[in-house]
BAKOLNU-89921 format. One line per field, with one value per atom (N, C-alpha, C, O): residue in one letter; x, y, z; atom name; residue number from 1. Coordinates in steps of 0.05 Angstrom, whole numbers. Example, Ala and Ser with C-alpha at 12.3 -4.5 7.8 and 13.67 -1.06 7.14 Angstrom:
<nodes>
type <- (A A A A S S S S)
px <- (264 246 264 285 257 273 258 268)
py <- (-114 -90 -66 -66 -45 -21 1 23)
pz <- (156 156 156 169 142 143 157 161)
atom <- (N CA C O N CA C O)
seq <- (1 1 1 1 2 2 2 2)
</nodes>
This chain:
<nodes>
type <- (M M M M T T T T L L L L S S S S P P P P A A A A Q Q Q Q L L L L D D D D E E E E I I I I L L L L E E E E R R R R A A A A L L L L A A A A V V V V A A A A G G G G Q Q Q Q A A A A G G G G D D D D L L L L L L L L L L L L E E E E G G G G L L L L N N N N K K K K P P P P K K K K E E E E I I I I V V V V H H H H K K K K G G G G Q Q Q Q V V V V D D D D L L L L V V V V T T T T Q Q Q Q Y Y Y Y D D D D R R R R M M M M A A A A E E E E E E E E L L L L I I I I C C C C E E E E A A A A L L L L L L L L S S S S S S S S F F F F P P P P D D D D I I I I G G G G I I I I L L L L A A A A E E E E E E E E G G G G G G G G Q Q Q Q K K K K G G G G N N N N I I I I D D D D G G G G S S S S A A A A M M M M W W W W I I I I V V V V D D D D P P P P L L L L D D D D G G G G T T T T T T T T N N N N F F F F A A A A A A A A G G G G H H H H P P P P V V V V F F F F A A A A V V V V S S S S I I I I G G G G L L L L Q Q Q Q D D D D E E E E G G G G S S S S Q Q Q Q V V V V L L L L G G G G V V V V I I I I G G G G M M M M P P P P A A A A L L L L G G G G M M M M I I I I V V V V W W W W A A A A R R R R E E E E G G G G G G G G G G G G A A A A F F F F C C C C N N N N G G G G E E E E P P P P I I I I S S S S V V V V T T T T Q Q Q Q T T T T R R R R D D D D L L L L D D D D K K K K S S S S L L L L V V V V A A A A T T T T G G G G F F F F P P P P Y Y Y Y D D D D R R R R R R R R T T T T V V V V D D D D D D D D D D D D N N N N T T T T R R R R E E E E Y Y Y Y R R R R A A A A F F F F M M M M K K K K S S S S A A A A L L L L G G G G V V V V R R R R R R R R C C C C G G G G A A A A A A A A A A A A V V V V D D D D M M M M A A A A F F F F V V V V A A A A R R R R G G G G V V V V Y Y Y Y D D D D G G G G F F F F W W W W E E E E P P P P R R R R L L L L Q Q Q Q P P P P W W W W D D D D L L L L A A A A A A A A G G G G T T T T A A A A I I I I I I I I R R R R E E E E A A A A R R R R G G G G R R R R V V V V T T T T D D D D Y Y Y Y M M M M G G G G E E E E D D D D L L L L D D D D V V V V H H H H R R R R G G G G W W W W V V V V V V V V A A A A S S S S N N N N G G G G M M M M I I I I H H H H S S S S S S S S M M M M L L L L K K K K V V V V I I I I E E E E R R R R T T T T R R R R K K K K T T T T G G G G T T T T H H H H)
px <- (-390 -373 -346 -332 -338 -311 -299 -307 -279 -268 -249 -232 -252 -234 -208 -206 -187 -162 -165 -153 -182 -187 -200 -193 -219 -231 -211 -211 -195 -175 -155 -146 -148 -130 -142 -129 -167 -181 -183 -178 -190 -192 -165 -163 -144 -117 -109 -97 -114 -107 -119 -106 -144 -158 -147 -142 -142 -131 -104 -97 -87 -61 -63 -49 -82 -86 -96 -86 -114 -125 -104 -103 -89 -68 -47 -37 -42 -23 -34 -19 -60 -73 -73 -67 -79 -79 -51 -46 -31 -3 6 20 -3 4 -7 6 -32 -45 -29 -24 -21 -6 21 30 34 61 60 78 39 35 32 41 19 15 36 34 56 76 89 91 97 111 95 105 68 50 39 40 28 16 -8 -22 -11 -32 -50 -41 -75 -94 -93 -103 -82 -78 -99 -102 -112 -132 -122 -113 -124 -116 -140 -159 -139 -160 -154 -173 -130 -121 -96 -87 -83 -59 -37 -22 -34 -12 -23 -9 -49 -62 -73 -91 -61 -67 -83 -83 -97 -109 -106 -108 -102 -99 -121 -134 -123 -142 -134 -151 -108 -99 -108 -113 -109 -121 -149 -156 -165 -193 -196 -212 -179 -180 -172 -185 -151 -142 -163 -168 -176 -196 -220 -232 -228 -251 -245 -262 -221 -213 -214 -225 -202 -201 -229 -236 -245 -272 -290 -304 -289 -306 -298 -315 -272 -262 -269 -278 -265 -270 -300 -308 -316 -345 -357 -375 -345 -354 -347 -363 -324 -315 -327 -332 -331 -341 -363 -358 -386 -408 -417 -430 -412 -421 -401 -408 -378 -358 -358 -352 -365 -365 -337 -317 -335 -309 -309 -329 -288 -282 -257 -236 -260 -238 -233 -251 -208 -200 -216 -226 -218 -230 -261 -274 -271 -300 -316 -341 -304 -319 -328 -313 -352 -362 -378 -393 -374 -388 -396 -383 -419 -428 -439 -449 -437 -449 -431 -415 -435 -418 -428 -415 -451 -461 -452 -458 -437 -427 -403 -392 -394 -372 -345 -325 -345 -320 -321 -342 -298 -297 -269 -249 -268 -243 -237 -255 -211 -202 -180 -159 -185 -169 -158 -172 -132 -119 -109 -89 -121 -113 -85 -72 -77 -52 -42 -49 -26 -14 13 30 16 40 34 50 10 2 21 26 30 49 74 84 84 107 100 115 78 69 66 75 54 49 75 77 96 123 140 162 130 145 164 182 160 177 167 143 185 177 166 157 167 157 128 120 111 82 71 85 46 36 6 -8 -2 -30 -33 -18 -53 -56 -84 -104 -87 -113 -112 -97 -129 -131 -159 -178 -161 -187 -190 -173 -212 -219 -242 -262 -240 -262 -266 -247 -291 -297 -279 -271 -273 -257 -227 -212 -218 -189 -179 -193 -154 -141 -130 -111 -143 -137 -121 -112 -119 -106 -96 -109 -73 -62 -45 -30 -48 -32 -22 -38 4 16 33 54 24 39 55 44 80 98 108 131 92 99 125 139 131 155 180 202 177 199 200 219 181 180 175 185 159 154 124 110 115 89 91 102 80 83 55 36 52 25 26 47 3 0 -30 -47 -36 -63 -60 -40 -79 -78 -70 -84 -49 -40 -24 -16 -19 -5 23 36 33 60 58 37 81 83 104 123 99 115 120 104 143 149 157 177 142 148 151 167 135 134 153 153 171 191 183 173 186 178 195 218 182 195 190 170 207 202 216 233 208 220 249 258 263 291 293 273 318 324 339 351 338 352 339 315 355 345 347 333 364 369 360 366 345 336 359 357 381 403 417 434 410 421 400 404 377 354 350 354 341 332 301 288 291 262 252 267 225 213 189 177 181 157 146 156 124 112 99 99 88 77 48 42 31 2 -4 12 -26 -33 -40 -38 -47 -53 -30 -33 -5 18 23 38 12 16 0 5 -21 -40 -41 -55 -27 -29 -1 19 0 26 35 58 15 21 26 9 50 56 77 86 84 104 133 151 138 166 181 205 167 181 189 211 171 177 199 217 198 219 246 265 248 273 283 306 264 271 282 302 269 280 306 323 309 334 357 379 352 372 375 396 354 354 360 370 354 357 382 394 389 411 405 422 380 371 341 328 331 302 298 311 279 273 244 227 239 212 208 219 191 188 162 159 144 119 97 78 98 77 76 94 56 55 54 66 40 38 65 71 82 109 125 140 123 137 130 148 105 97 106 114 105 116 146 156 160 189 195 216 177 181 178 194 157 152 175 182 187 209 236 255 237 262 281 305 270 285 287 308 264 262 258 245 269 264 238 226 230 205 194 207 169 155 135 122 132 110 99 113 74 62 34 19 28 2 -19 -13 -44 -68 -69 -75 -63 -66 -95 -111 -102 -129 -129 -108 -152 -153 -141 -129 -144 -133 -103 -90 -91 -62 -51 -28 -68 -58 -68 -54 -91 -103 -86 -81 -76 -60 -33 -26 -20 6 4 22 -18 -21 -22 -8 -37 -39 -12 -4 2 28 49 64 51 72 67 86 42 37 44 55 39 47 77 87 91 120 133 157 116 125 134 150 122 126 103 85 103 83 72 87 45 32 13 -4 17 0 -7 2 -22 -25 -3 15 -5 16 17 37 -5 -6 2 3 9 17 -6 -2 -30 -54 -56 -46 -71 -76 -87 -105 -76 -83 -112 -120 -127 -152 -145 -139 -147 -139 -156 -149 -179 -197 -190 -203 -170 -161 -136 -133 -116 -95 -69 -52 -64 -38 -23 -29 -3 9 38 53 46 73 76 62 94 99 129 145 135 163 168 150 194 202 194 199 182 174 196 189 221 243 248 256 244 248 222 222 200 174 172 163 179 176 194 186 217 235 222 224 210 196 173 169 158 135 145 132 168 179 188 183 200 208 184 184 163 139 126 118 123 111 126 115 153 169 168 166 168 168 141 140 119 93 87 70 99 94 110 100 135 153 157 166 152 158 187 195 203 231 237 221 262 271 283 292)
py <- (-6 -28 -17 -4 -22 -17 -43 -55 -52 -79 -79 -62 -100 -104 -116 -127 -114 -128 -158 -169 -171 -200 -204 -223 -188 -190 -185 -199 -165 -159 -181 -187 -194 -217 -240 -252 -245 -266 -259 -275 -234 -224 -225 -233 -217 -217 -245 -250 -265 -292 -302 -315 -295 -302 -287 -299 -261 -245 -255 -255 -263 -274 -299 -303 -317 -341 -336 -348 -317 -311 -298 -304 -279 -267 -287 -285 -307 -328 -345 -352 -351 -366 -351 -362 -325 -308 -306 -306 -303 -301 -327 -325 -350 -375 -376 -385 -367 -366 -348 -356 -325 -307 -318 -315 -329 -340 -363 -365 -379 -400 -389 -401 -365 -354 -335 -325 -329 -308 -312 -294 -337 -342 -356 -368 -355 -367 -346 -322 -353 -334 -320 -332 -294 -279 -265 -257 -263 -247 -219 -213 -201 -173 -155 -154 -140 -120 -92 -90 -72 -45 -30 -25 -23 -6 23 40 30 56 53 30 75 73 57 42 61 47 32 27 25 12 -15 -16 -37 -64 -79 -73 -100 -120 -147 -149 -168 -195 -213 -205 -237 -256 -263 -271 -260 -266 -246 -252 -220 -199 -208 -208 -216 -223 -249 -251 -268 -294 -290 -301 -274 -269 -253 -259 -233 -218 -235 -233 -253 -270 -288 -293 -299 -316 -301 -311 -277 -261 -253 -256 -243 -233 -256 -253 -278 -301 -310 -316 -312 -321 -302 -310 -276 -256 -253 -251 -253 -251 -276 -274 -299 -323 -323 -332 -313 -313 -290 -293 -267 -243 -229 -209 -241 -231 -203 -190 -193 -166 -144 -121 -152 -133 -132 -152 -109 -106 -103 -101 -102 -101 -79 -77 -64 -47 -58 -59 -68 -81 -67 -56 -69 -53 -61 -44 -87 -95 -97 -91 -106 -111 -90 -93 -70 -49 -58 -72 -51 -56 -82 -89 -97 -122 -124 -114 -138 -143 -119 -101 -119 -98 -73 -69 -55 -32 -9 12 -13 8 5 22 -16 -19 -1 11 1 18 6 20 -20 -34 -42 -50 -41 -48 -57 -45 -79 -88 -70 -62 -64 -50 -67 -70 -77 -99 -92 -83 -96 -97 -125 -133 -141 -168 -172 -192 -151 -152 -124 -111 -114 -88 -91 -106 -77 -81 -100 -117 -96 -114 -112 -132 -88 -85 -102 -115 -101 -118 -148 -163 -155 -183 -193 -215 -176 -184 -188 -204 -174 -177 -199 -204 -212 -232 -220 -234 -195 -181 -189 -189 -195 -206 -186 -194 -160 -140 -135 -118 -149 -145 -154 -167 -148 -153 -158 -149 -173 -175 -156 -158 -138 -119 -121 -117 -126 -128 -110 -115 -90 -72 -73 -80 -66 -64 -37 -27 -24 2 -1 -14 12 11 40 53 49 76 97 117 92 110 108 123 91 88 62 42 62 38 22 31 -1 -15 -41 -54 -50 -75 -75 -64 -87 -89 -114 -122 -126 -149 -143 -138 -144 -141 -165 -169 -182 -206 -201 -192 -208 -205 -233 -239 -249 -278 -284 -302 -269 -274 -266 -275 -249 -240 -257 -253 -274 -291 -276 -283 -254 -238 -232 -229 -231 -222 -204 -212 -180 -159 -154 -153 -151 -146 -130 -128 -120 -106 -103 -104 -101 -93 -72 -71 -55 -32 -40 -57 -29 -35 -60 -67 -74 -99 -101 -122 -78 -78 -88 -96 -86 -94 -116 -118 -133 -158 -164 -157 -177 -188 -217 -222 -235 -264 -272 -289 -259 -266 -251 -254 -236 -221 -191 -180 -179 -151 -133 -138 -112 -93 -65 -60 -46 -18 -1 -11 24 42 49 42 62 70 92 104 98 120 142 159 142 163 190 193 210 236 257 277 253 273 263 241 280 273 267 249 282 277 251 243 237 210 189 166 196 178 166 179 141 128 129 119 142 146 133 126 130 117 133 149 128 141 125 103 135 123 146 169 139 159 152 128 172 166 154 157 140 127 146 139 171 191 209 231 199 216 224 244 210 218 242 255 248 269 292 312 292 314 325 311 351 363 356 354 353 347 317 302 308 280 269 246 285 277 279 272 287 288 311 308 333 355 347 353 334 325 304 303 286 266 279 271 299 313 326 326 338 352 332 338 309 289 276 269 274 263 281 272 308 327 329 337 321 326 301 303 277 252 237 243 217 199 184 181 175 161 159 162 155 152 126 121 110 85 85 98 69 66 36 27 22 -7 -13 -36 5 0 -12 -23 -12 -23 -8 -11 10 27 10 18 -12 -28 -39 -40 -46 -55 -32 -36 -9 15 20 25 18 24 2 7 -23 -45 -41 -48 -31 -26 -3 -3 17 37 25 30 9 -4 -22 -24 -36 -55 -41 -53 -15 -1 -3 1 -10 -11 18 28 31 59 76 68 100 120 135 145 137 152 144 132 152 147 169 178 177 196 189 177 195 190 204 204 216 229 210 190 217 205 175 162 164 135 129 147 103 94 82 75 80 70 42 36 25 -2 -2 -22 20 22 29 23 41 54 42 45 29 21 3 9 -18 -37 -24 -27 -11 1 22 25 38 58 46 56 25 12 0 2 -11 -25 -4 -8 17 37 50 54 56 68 49 58 24 4 0 -10 6 4 30 33 48 73 93 111 92 112 131 131 148 169 169 165 172 173 197 200 215 238 243 229 265 274 295 298 308 327 352 366 357 380 373 391 348 340 332 327 331 322 292 279 281 252 243 256 221 212 201 185 211 199 181 192 155 137 140 131 153 157 182 187 197 220 215 223 201 189 203 193 227 240 234 244 216 205 212 214 217 219 200 203 181 162 162 164 160 161 149 139 150 142 162 158 184 206 227 251 219 237 255 278 245 261 272 284 268 274 304 311 321 350 358 376 346 353 344 359 321 312 331 338 339 357 384 396 393 419 417 435 395 391 392 405 377 376 404 413 417 444 463 478 464 482 476 494 451 443 450 460 444 449 479 487 494 523 537 555 528 542 528 540 501 486 478 467 483 476 462 461 453 441 462 456)
pz <- (292 302 310 294 334 343 352 371 337 340 364 367 380 403 394 373 411 405 399 381 415 410 383 369 376 349 327 307 331 311 308 285 329 327 311 294 316 301 271 254 266 238 224 201 239 228 220 199 237 231 205 188 201 176 152 130 155 133 125 101 144 137 120 100 128 113 85 66 82 56 38 15 50 34 24 2 41 33 10 -8 11 -10 -36 -58 -35 -59 -70 -94 -52 -61 -75 -95 -65 -78 -106 -125 -109 -135 -155 -177 -145 -162 -169 -192 -150 -155 -175 -192 -174 -194 -222 -241 -224 -251 -260 -283 -244 -250 -278 -293 -283 -308 -329 -348 -326 -345 -363 -357 -387 -405 -391 -375 -397 -383 -403 -425 -395 -411 -401 -379 -416 -407 -420 -444 -403 -412 -402 -379 -420 -413 -402 -417 -376 -365 -372 -372 -378 -386 -402 -408 -410 -427 -413 -427 -387 -373 -348 -329 -349 -326 -336 -352 -326 -335 -315 -291 -325 -308 -322 -346 -306 -317 -305 -286 -315 -304 -275 -259 -269 -242 -221 -198 -230 -212 -204 -180 -223 -218 -202 -184 -208 -194 -165 -147 -160 -133 -117 -94 -130 -117 -110 -88 -128 -122 -98 -81 -98 -75 -49 -29 -49 -24 -15 9 -33 -26 -16 4 -30 -21 7 24 12 38 60 82 56 76 82 105 61 65 79 95 73 86 116 132 122 150 166 190 153 167 150 138 150 132 139 122 163 170 161 163 150 141 111 98 99 71 60 75 33 20 -2 -17 -3 -26 -39 -27 -64 -78 -104 -116 -113 -137 -162 -176 -167 -192 -191 -211 -168 -167 -152 -150 -142 -128 -100 -86 -93 -66 -65 -84 -44 -40 -11 7 -6 21 35 22 61 78 78 96 58 56 74 75 88 105 134 150 140 167 172 153 197 204 197 194 193 186 157 146 143 115 107 115 93 81 57 42 53 29 16 28 -8 -19 -46 -64 -49 -76 -80 -67 -97 -100 -113 -109 -129 -142 -147 -167 -129 -132 -147 -137 -169 -186 -209 -216 -221 -243 -267 -279 -273 -295 -290 -309 -266 -259 -263 -276 -251 -252 -281 -288 -298 -326 -341 -359 -332 -345 -332 -341 -311 -297 -276 -267 -269 -250 -222 -217 -203 -177 -157 -136 -163 -143 -148 -165 -133 -133 -106 -91 -100 -73 -73 -91 -53 -45 -21 -2 -22 -1 10 -4 36 50 74 93 74 96 108 95 134 147 159 175 152 163 182 176 206 226 236 245 234 243 229 241 204 188 192 179 210 215 204 203 196 186 210 223 216 241 236 256 211 206 177 159 173 146 142 160 119 111 82 64 78 51 46 59 28 21 -5 -25 -5 -29 -36 -29 -49 -51 -66 -58 -87 -102 -87 -93 -67 -49 -24 -8 -20 4 30 51 28 51 55 35 80 86 111 131 108 129 139 124 166 176 202 215 209 235 241 223 266 275 296 310 299 316 345 357 355 383 386 408 364 366 355 355 345 332 303 294 290 262 259 274 239 236 206 189 201 175 179 193 167 170 200 207 217 245 262 287 251 266 268 249 292 295 276 271 266 249 259 273 250 256 235 220 234 215 222 244 204 208 228 237 236 254 240 253 213 198 203 201 209 217 195 196 175 155 128 120 113 87 68 51 70 51 56 40 78 83 79 87 68 67 39 19 39 15 15 33 -6 -8 -33 -51 -35 -58 -67 -52 -91 -102 -125 -132 -137 -161 -176 -168 -200 -217 -224 -227 -227 -231 -258 -277 -260 -285 -307 -331 -300 -321 -328 -338 -322 -326 -354 -359 -374 -402 -410 -430 -394 -403 -384 -390 -361 -342 -337 -339 -330 -324 -295 -290 -277 -249 -247 -237 -256 -259 -240 -243 -220 -199 -209 -193 -234 -243 -230 -225 -224 -211 -182 -173 -168 -141 -142 -125 -162 -165 -168 -155 -185 -189 -163 -157 -149 -124 -103 -90 -100 -81 -91 -75 -117 -128 -120 -116 -119 -111 -80 -70 -65 -36 -20 3 -30 -15 -23 -44 -8 -15 -41 -58 -44 -68 -69 -49 -94 -98 -114 -134 -104 -117 -127 -116 -148 -157 -165 -184 -149 -154 -168 -177 -170 -186 -170 -182 -144 -127 -101 -84 -97 -73 -48 -28 -48 -24 -16 8 -35 -29 -18 1 -30 -20 9 25 16 44 62 85 53 69 74 96 55 58 76 89 77 98 126 143 129 155 163 187 144 150 154 162 148 151 127 129 104 79 68 62 65 57 82 102 81 102 97 116 72 66 39 22 34 9 5 24 -20 -26 -54 -71 -58 -84 -86 -66 -109 -112 -123 -137 -118 -132 -131 -151 -108 -104 -97 -91 -97 -90 -62 -51 -49 -22 -19 1 -39 -37 -40 -32 -50 -50 -22 -16 -5 19 45 66 45 71 88 111 76 92 100 124 82 88 110 126 110 130 158 176 161 187 196 219 177 183 191 210 175 181 209 224 215 241 264 284 261 281 282 302 260 260 269 267 281 293 273 278 249 229 228 245 208 205 176 157 174 148 147 165 128 125 96 78 91 64 58 75 35 28 45 46 60 78 106 123 111 138 156 180 144 160 159 141 179 179 152 140 142 115 114 130 95 87 62 41 65 44 19 -3 22 -1 -17 -37 -8 -22 -38 -61 -25 -41 -45 -60 -33 -35 -10 12 -11 13 16 -3 41 50 74 94 72 93 99 82 125 132 160 173 168 195 216 239 207 225 228 230 228 233 209 212 185 161 149 128 163 152 145 124 164 159 136 121 133 111 84 64 84 59 52 29 72 67 56 39 66 57 28 12 20 -7 -26 -46 -18 -34 -36 -57 -13 -13 -30 -46 -27 -43 -73 -89 -79 -107 -120 -143 -106 -118 -119 -135 -101 -101 -123 -136 -127 -146 -172 -192 -172 -196 -198 -219 -177 -177 -151 -133 -148 -123 -105 -83)
atom <- (N CA C O N CA C O N CA C O N CA C O N CA C O N CA C O N CA C O N CA C O N CA C O N CA C O N CA C O N CA C O N CA C O N CA C O N CA C O N CA C O N CA C O N CA C O N CA C O N CA C O N CA C O N CA C O N CA C O N CA C O N CA C O N CA C O N CA C O N CA C O N CA C O N CA C O N CA C O N CA C O N CA C O N CA C O N CA C O N CA C O N CA C O N CA C O N CA C O N CA C O N CA C O N CA C O N CA C O N CA C O N CA C O N CA C O N CA C O N CA C O N CA C O N CA C O N CA C O N CA C O N CA C O N CA C O N CA C O N CA C O N CA C O N CA C O N CA C O N CA C O N CA C O N CA C O N CA C O N CA C O N CA C O N CA C O N CA C O N CA C O N CA C O N CA C O N CA C O N CA C O N CA C O N CA C O N CA C O N CA C O N CA C O N CA C O N CA C O N CA C O N CA C O N CA C O N CA C O N CA C O N CA C O N CA C O N CA C O N CA C O N CA C O N CA C O N CA C O N CA C O N CA C O N CA C O N CA C O N CA C O N CA C O N CA C O N CA C O N CA C O N CA C O N CA C O N CA C O N CA C O N CA C O N CA C O N CA C O N CA C O N CA C O N CA C O N CA C O N CA C O N CA C O N CA C O N CA C O N CA C O N CA C O N CA C O N CA C O N CA C O N CA C O N CA C O N CA C O N CA C O N CA C O N CA C O N CA C O N CA C O N CA C O N CA C O N CA C O N CA C O N CA C O N CA C O N CA C O N CA C O N CA C O N CA C O N CA C O N CA C O N CA C O N CA C O N CA C O N CA C O N CA C O N CA C O N CA C O N CA C O N CA C O N CA C O N CA C O N CA C O N CA C O N CA C O N CA C O N CA C O N CA C O N CA C O N CA C O N CA C O N CA C O N CA C O N CA C O N CA C O N CA C O N CA C O N CA C O N CA C O N CA C O N CA C O N CA C O N CA C O N CA C O N CA C O N CA C O N CA C O N CA C O N CA C O N CA C O N CA C O N CA C O N CA C O N CA C O N CA C O N CA C O N CA C O N CA C O N CA C O N CA C O N CA C O N CA C O N CA C O N CA C O N CA C O N CA C O N CA C O N CA C O N CA C O N CA C O N CA C O N CA C O N CA C O N CA C O N CA C O N CA C O N CA C O N CA C O N CA C O N CA C O N CA C O N CA C O N CA C O N CA C O N CA C O N CA C O N CA C O N CA C O N CA C O N CA C O N CA C O N CA C O N CA C O N CA C O N CA C O N CA C O N CA C O N CA C O N CA C O N CA C O N CA C O N CA C O N CA C O N CA C O N CA C O N CA C O N CA C O N CA C O N CA C O N CA C O N CA C O N CA C O N CA C O N CA C O N CA C O N CA C O N CA C O N CA C O N CA C O N CA C O N CA C O N CA C O N CA C O N CA C O N CA C O N CA C O N CA C O N CA C O N CA C O N CA C O N CA C O N CA C O N CA C O N CA C O N CA C O N CA C O N CA C O N CA C O N CA C O N CA C O N CA C O N CA C O)
seq <- (1 1 1 1 2 2 2 2 3 3 3 3 4 4 4 4 5 5 5 5 6 6 6 6 7 7 7 7 8 8 8 8 9 9 9 9 10 10 10 10 11 11 11 11 12 12 12 12 13 13 13 13 14 14 14 14 15 15 15 15 16 16 16 16 17 17 17 17 18 18 18 18 19 19 19 19 20 20 20 20 21 21 21 21 22 22 22 22 23 23 23 23 24 24 24 24 25 25 25 25 26 26 26 26 27 27 27 27 28 28 28 28 29 29 29 29 30 30 30 30 31 31 31 31 32 32 32 32 33 33 33 33 34 34 34 34 35 35 35 35 36 36 36 36 37 37 37 37 38 38 38 38 39 39 39 39 40 40 40 40 41 41 41 41 42 42 42 42 43 43 43 43 44 44 44 44 45 45 45 45 46 46 46 46 47 47 47 47 48 48 48 48 49 49 49 49 50 50 50 50 51 51 51 51 52 52 52 52 53 53 53 53 54 54 54 54 55 55 55 55 56 56 56 56 57 57 57 57 58 58 58 58 59 59 59 59 60 60 60 60 61 61 61 61 62 62 62 62 63 63 63 63 64 64 64 64 65 65 65 65 66 66 66 66 67 67 67 67 68 68 68 68 69 69 69 69 70 70 70 70 71 71 71 71 72 72 72 72 73 73 73 73 74 74 74 74 75 75 75 75 76 76 76 76 77 77 77 77 78 78 78 78 79 79 79 79 80 80 80 80 81 81 81 81 82 82 82 82 83 83 83 83 84 84 84 84 85 85 85 85 86 86 86 86 87 87 87 87 88 88 88 88 89 89 89 89 90 90 90 90 91 91 91 91 92 92 92 92 93 93 93 93 94 94 94 94 95 95 95 95 96 96 96 96 97 97 97 97 98 98 98 98 99 99 99 99 100 100 100 100 101 101 101 101 102 102 102 102 103 103 103 103 104 104 104 104 105 105 105 105 106 106 106 106 107 107 107 107 108 108 108 108 109 109 109 109 110 110 110 110 111 111 111 111 112 112 112 112 113 113 113 113 114 114 114 114 115 115 115 115 116 116 116 116 117 117 117 117 118 118 118 118 119 119 119 119 120 120 120 120 121 121 121 121 122 122 122 122 123 123 123 123 124 124 124 124 125 125 125 125 126 126 126 126 127 127 127 127 128 128 128 128 129 129 129 129 130 130 130 130 131 131 131 131 132 132 132 132 133 133 133 133 134 134 134 134 135 135 135 135 136 136 136 136 137 137 137 137 138 138 138 138 139 139 139 139 140 140 140 140 141 141 141 141 142 142 142 142 143 143 143 143 144 144 144 144 145 145 145 145 146 146 146 146 147 147 147 147 148 148 148 148 149 149 149 149 150 150 150 150 151 151 151 151 152 152 152 152 153 153 153 153 154 154 154 154 155 155 155 155 156 156 156 156 157 157 157 157 158 158 158 158 159 159 159 159 160 160 160 160 161 161 161 161 162 162 162 162 163 163 163 163 164 164 164 164 165 165 165 165 166 166 166 166 167 167 167 167 168 168 168 168 169 169 169 169 170 170 170 170 171 171 171 171 172 172 172 172 173 173 173 173 174 174 174 174 175 175 175 175 176 176 176 176 177 177 177 177 178 178 178 178 179 179 179 179 180 180 180 180 181 181 181 181 182 182 182 182 183 183 183 183 184 184 184 184 185 185 185 185 186 186 186 186 187 187 187 187 188 188 188 188 189 189 189 189 190 190 190 190 191 191 191 191 192 192 192 192 193 193 193 193 194 194 194 194 195 195 195 195 196 196 196 196 197 197 197 197 198 198 198 198 199 199 199 199 200 200 200 200 201 201 201 201 202 202 202 202 203 203 203 203 204 204 204 204 205 205 205 205 206 206 206 206 207 207 207 207 208 208 208 208 209 209 209 209 210 210 210 210 211 211 211 211 212 212 212 212 213 213 213 213 214 214 214 214 215 215 215 215 216 216 216 216 217 217 217 217 218 218 218 218 219 219 219 219 220 220 220 220 221 221 221 221 222 222 222 222 223 223 223 223 224 224 224 224 225 225 225 225 226 226 226 226 227 227 227 227 228 228 228 228 229 229 229 229 230 230 230 230 231 231 231 231 232 232 232 232 233 233 233 233 234 234 234 234 235 235 235 235 236 236 236 236 237 237 237 237 238 238 238 238 239 239 239 239 240 240 240 240 241 241 241 241 242 242 242 242 243 243 243 243 244 244 244 244 245 245 245 245 246 246 246 246 247 247 247 247 248 248 248 248 249 249 249 249 250 250 250 250 251 251 251 251 252 252 252 252 253 253 253 253 254 254 254 254 255 255 255 255 256 256 256 256 257 257 257 257 258 258 258 258 259 259 259 259 260 260 260 260 261 261 261 261 262 262 262 262 263 263 263 263 264 264 264 264 265 265 265 265 266 266 266 266 267 267 267 267 268 268 268 268 269 269 269 269 270 270 270 270 271 271 271 271)
</nodes>
C-alpha cells in the first residue's frame, strides 16, 4: 500500500479526532485515583493507558480495517502483514500522568512502506495538538509550525530522557547528559519523548536525543519533525529506524554538532 495525499488527508482527519477523544479521556482522569501497575522498576501503566488504547484501536480499526496497529500496551492488532501500520502510544509520560503532572501525550503515528508518513501528538493538559502528514507541512492547533533557526549548539536548548533500565545498566545516558549540559545552552527533561519531539517541531527545543526508545515513542514525532523541516536520525547519523530506538532529532543546523558530542562521549566516556 502506498497512500496518496488524498488518502493521507482522510486518515489524518480521523486520527486527529481519535487523538482528541483519547486526550479528553486522559484529561478527565488526570486528577482522579489511579490503579498503578509496575511493568518494571520505573515503568508504570494505569487503567487510563489501557482505556485510551482501547478507544484508539477500536476507532482506527473500525475506520481503516486494512491497516493494522502496533500499540504499547496491547501489542499487534488487525492486519499486521500489510505495508501500512499504525504505531500508537495511548499515554506517553505515564509517570507524569500518575502523579498529576500535566506533561503527557497521546501519540498516533502511521507507517507506510517502512516510512513514517503521518503523526499526531495530542497534549491535552497543555491544550495542544501537533500533527503532520507527508508532504503537507506540520501544524499545532491549526497553525503552521517549523523548527528553530539556531545554528550553534552552545546557544541551543536541547532535551533528553533516560531509559527504563537505567538502574541496572551503565549505558544510562548520564554521560551524554553531562556532555550536553557542558556544550548546550540548557538541557531539559520532561519525561515524555513524544512531547520532546513535538517541541522540536514547534521550535521550543533546538534538539533532542535519547537512547533505547520504542517505536510508539518515535513514529509520530519523526513524521512531524521532518514536515517541520527538521532532521531525525539515529546516533550514527543514518535515517532513523523507529524500531531500533536510538534517536537524534534537531532543527538540522545543530545536528552534526549533536552527533559529534554523542560520538565523542560514547568513545571516550567524557565530554
